[in-house]
N, C-alpha and C positions, 0 to 999 in steps of 0.2 A: 559346781561347778558343771552345768552336765553338758554332753558334747553335742546337741542343738544347739545351745549358748554359744559355743566354741567355733559351731561354723558357721552361726550369725555373724561373729566378729569377724569371720575371715573371709564368708561373701560382703561383709558390707566394704570391709577396707579395699579387695581388689573392683568392686562399684568405684567406691571414690578414687582410687588408681584411674581406674578408665575415661574415669569423667574429669583427668588433671585436678582435681581437688583435691592438693596435698595438705591443704593447714586440718581440712574435716579428720582428712585418714591422720594425721598428727594425734588425732584427740584419743585414738584408738588407743594407743601406748601409754604404759606405766612413764612417768617424767625419768627414772633410769634408762628404759628401754636401752638394746644394743643393735642398731642395724647391723650386720654383716654382710656384706657382696662380694662371693667370689667369681670375677671373669676371671675365665681360664686359672693360670697360673697364680692373678692377683688375687690378695686377698686386703681386704679395708673393714674392720670396723668402726663404724661411725655410730651418733650420736641422733635421736629421731630430727633434731632442730637441722643437722647437716644434712641429714639426707633430703628435708623439704627444700631446701636451698639449693642443695645440688638438683632434685626433680625441675624446681622454677628457675633456676639458671643454669645449672652444668650442660655438657655437649648435648643430651638427648633431650632436653625440653627446647630445640631446634626441630625436634621431629612428630613433636604433639603426646597426648596420652597416647598408650597403647591400646589393641585389643587383647583379651584375654581369652583364649581358644579352648577347649577338651578339657575343660579342669576337673579337677581333683580334690577331694581331702578329702585323710584319714585322720580319725583323730584318735589319742591313745592320751585319758587322764588330763593334763596341761598341757599337751603337745599334739602339735599337727604335724603335716605335709600336704604340700599343696603341690601339685604342678600343674602346668599349661604350656601352653604355645604361645609367646609373646607375639604381636600380628603389628607390625609398623611399616608405615609407608614415607618412603626419605622419596627423593626426587623422581615420585613418579612410581617407584619401586617397591613392591611390597617384600619385608624381610620378616622371615617368622624364626625364631627361634626355642627349642625346648629348655623351660627353664624348672627347678625343685625348687622351693619355700621349705623349711625347716624352720618352724619356732615355738613359743611358746605363749599363754598366758598365765599372768600373776592367781590369784583366790581372789580379785577385784571384776576376771575377765577382761582387765588390759593388755594386749600383748608386752610382753617383756624381752623378748629375744627374735629376731628371724634376721635369719641367714639366708641367703637367695646363692643360688647357684646357675651362671650359666655360662655359654664361650660368647661375647659380642665382637669377634673378629668380625661377622660381614657387615655390622652396624656400625663399628669404626670405620670400616674401609671403604661403606658409601661414605661416610661423613668426611673423608679425608685424613684420617689421624691413623690408619695403621696401615 
């Protein structure tokens, strides 16, 4: 796997996320992939299927697809770190959250691990859940 192939996969993933194309994004993951989202102190490993269902029907589905600003990707062998600012629009307000994604791909180029770190407090407050 070349660094440019991994970069293409990561770029495609975030392009699909911005479009809200969750089912298409899921095809970039291995069947046994694990996604771990750390929102503040909460740590919740889930499958890609659970991630897609949450993206489609969970609390954040109400705000629409995010925009990813200032994306940077660093690749080391089969591992990658992606940083960005997630921009969401809720009730006419713009919310920007710094995020860090740590992941890896398998030898077939499919994402097999994706760990997301961010503080969702501003979003949860805007949604009335925090």
